[in-house]
C-alpha positions in Angstrom: 3.0 13.2 8.6 1.4 10.1 9.8 1.5 7.3 7.1 1.4 3.2 7.0 4.7 1.6 6.2 3.9 1.1 2.7 3.0 4.8 1.9 6.0 5.9 3.9 8.6 3.2 2.3 7.3 3.8 -1.6 4.7 6.3 -2.3 6.3 9.3 0.3 9.8 9.5 -0.3 10.0 11.6 -3.5 7.3 14.0 -2.1 9.4 14.4 1.1 12.5 14.9 -0.6 11.1 17.6 -2.7 9.3 19.3 -0.1 12.3 19.3 2.3 14.5 20.9 -0.5 11.6 23.7 -1.3 11.1 24.5 2.5 14.3 24.0 4.3 13.3 25.8 7.3 10.4 23.3 8.1 11.2 20.2 10.3 9.3 17.0 8.9 8.3 14.3 11.3 7.3 11.0 10.1 5.1 8.8 12.1 4.2 5.3 11.1 1.1 3.3 12.3 -1.6 1.2 11.3 -4.5 2.9 9.2 -6.6 3.2 12.6 -3.4 4.7 14.2 -3.0 7.3 11.3 -6.5 8.2 11.9 -6.2 8.7 15.6 -2.9 10.8 15.1 -5.0 13.0 12.9 -7.7 13.3 15.3 -5.4 14.1 18.0 -3.6 16.9 16.4 -0.2 14.8 16.3 -0.2 14.8 12.9 -1.1 17.6 10.2 -1.4 14.9 7.3 -2.4 11.2 7.2 -1.9 9.0 4.3 -3.1 5.6 4.0 -5.4 3.3 2.0 -7.8 2.1 4.5 -9.7 3.6 7.2 -9.4 7.3 6.6 -12.8 7.8 5.1 -14.4 6.2 8.3 -14.0 9.1 10.5 -16.5 12.1 10.1 -14.1 14.4 11.6 -11.5 13.8 8.8 -11.6 14.7 5.0 -10.3 12.1 3.4 -8.9 12.9 -0.4 -8.1 10.5 -3.1 -4.4 10.6 -4.3 -4.0 7.6 -6.5 -5.1 4.3 -7.5 -3.0 0.9 -7.5 -3.4 -2.8 -7.7 -1.8 -5.7 -6.2 0.5 -8.2 -7.9 1.7 -11.8 -7.0 5.5 -12.4 -6.6 7.2 -15.7 -6.8 10.7 -17.2 -6.6 12.3 -17.4 -10.2 11.1 -20.6 -11.9 8.2 -21.1 -9.6 5.3 -23.1 -11.4 3.1 -20.1 -11.3 5.8 -18.1 -13.5 5.9 -20.9 -15.9 2.4 -21.2 -16.3 2.2 -17.4 -17.1 4.8 -17.6 -19.4 2.9 -20.4 -21.0 0.1 -18.0 -21.8 -2.1 -18.9 -19.1 -3.6 -16.1 -16.9 -3.1 -16.4 -13.4 -6.4 -17.4 -11.3 -7.4 -17.5 -7.8 -7.9 -21.1 -8.0 -4.1 -21.2 -8.8 -3.2 -19.1 -5.9 -5.6 -21.0 -3.4 -3.3 -24.1 -4.1 -0.2 -22.5 -2.6 0.7 -21.1 0.7 0.1 -17.3 0.6 2.1 -14.5 2.3 0.5 -11.2 2.4 -0.5 -8.3 4.6 -1.9 -8.0 7.8 -5.7 -7.5 7.8 -6.6 -3.7 7.7 -3.4 -3.1 5.7 -2.4 -2.4 2.2 -5.7 -3.5 0.8 -6.0 -6.8 2.3 -9.7 -6.5 2.4 -9.7 -6.7 -1.3 -7.6 -9.8 -1.3 -9.8 -11.4 1.1 -13.0 -10.5 -0.7 -11.9 -11.7 -4.1 -11.1 -15.2 -2.7 -14.5 -15.1 -0.9 -16.4 -14.3 -3.8 -15.1 -17.3 -5.8 -15.6 -19.6 -2.6 -12.1 -20.2 -2.2 -10.1 -20.1 1.2 -6.5 -19.4 0.6 -3.6 -20.9 2.8 -2.2 -17.6 4.3 0.7 -19.0 6.2 2.4 -15.5 7.0 1.4 -12.0 7.4 3.2 -8.7 7.7 2.6 -5.1 7.8 5.1 -4.1 5.0 6.1 -5.6 1.6 9.8 -5.9 2.5 9.2 -8.6 5.2 6.7 -10.3 2.6 9.3 -10.5 -0.2 12.0 -11.6 2.3 9.8 -14.9 3.1 8.8 -15.2 -0.5 12.4 -15.2 -1.3 13.0 -18.1 1.4 10.5 -20.3 -0.6 7.8 -19.9 2.2 5.2 -19.3 -0.1 3.8 -16.5 -2.9 3.4 -12.9 -1.9 0.7 -10.8 -2.7 1.7 -7.2 -2.3 1.1 -3.8 -3.6 2.4 -3.2 -7.1 4.1 0.0 -5.8 6.3 -2.4 -3.8 7.9 -4.2 -6.6 11.1 -2.9 -8.2 12.7 -5.2 -10.8 16.1 -3.5 -10.5 15.9 -4.1 -6.6 14.2 -7.2 -6.2 16.1 -9.1 -8.8 15.5 -12.6 -6.6 11.6 -12.4 -7.3 9.3 -12.3 -10.2 6.2 -10.3 -10.5 3.1 -11.6 -12.0 0.2 -9.5 -12.9 -2.8 -9.8 -10.8 -4.9 -6.5 -11.8 -7.7 -8.9 -13.2 -7.8 -10.9 -9.6 -8.3 -7.9 -7.2 -10.1 -4.7 -6.9 -8.4 -1.6 -7.5 -7.2 0.3 -4.0 -7.1 4.0 -3.5 -4.6 5.8 -1.4 -6.0 9.0 0.4 -4.7 11.7 2.1 -6.6 13.1 5.2 -6.7 16.3 7.4 -8.7 17.2 10.2 -11.9 19.1 9.3 -11.8 22.5 10.5 -7.8 22.4 11.0 -5.9 25.3 10.4 -3.4 24.1 7.6 -0.2 26.5 7.3 0.9 27.3 3.6 3.8 24.8 3.5 1.2 22.0 4.3 -0.6 23.0 1.2 2.6 22.7 -0.4 3.2 19.2 0.7 -0.1 17.9 -0.3 0.0 19.4 -3.9 3.7 17.9 -4.1 2.6 14.1 -3.3 -0.6 14.3 -5.1 -0.8 17.2 -7.7 -4.3 16.7 -8.5 -5.2 18.1 -5.0 -5.1 21.7 -5.6 -5.8 24.3 -2.6 -9.5 24.8 -3.3 
């Protein structure tokens, strides 16, 4: 399985656990990379399945199937001005975000294109001071006070991320779709179909 860090870290663990329990004789290898690297691993035959948000639909030799939709949220340290503003009943705006240093994903990762598009549409230039491939790094630097973070909603856990606060940003950025891809014409063994269905129950064998 080839996947981006966000998918491997937040979306796939339950499916991997359940698959390994159901298929103890199958060895599962996880390869991480950028969306483009995930696509190349599929095309070269290094991976049977690829999971990513961007890029997979851009290759004619891949069948990229929608798995689930997700949104971004904004994370801040406790007591941050943006948190106080939201608690006072004022919805978060892109103009407010543009007045703060922003920490988010590298270009081409985890819906970054929709983040850039939202600011561009409003004629705003966010002060992006740090980018990373995965949300764990982003959260670390938000905790240190380097800026406000924009991450995938699936990457925030209230019980685990107690030093951060999440602010709803669904109204600011377009919805993203995570896709699972296989190489067109490739022979898929039965257990590969089983993994696909375990990860995305809406994807039946037909």
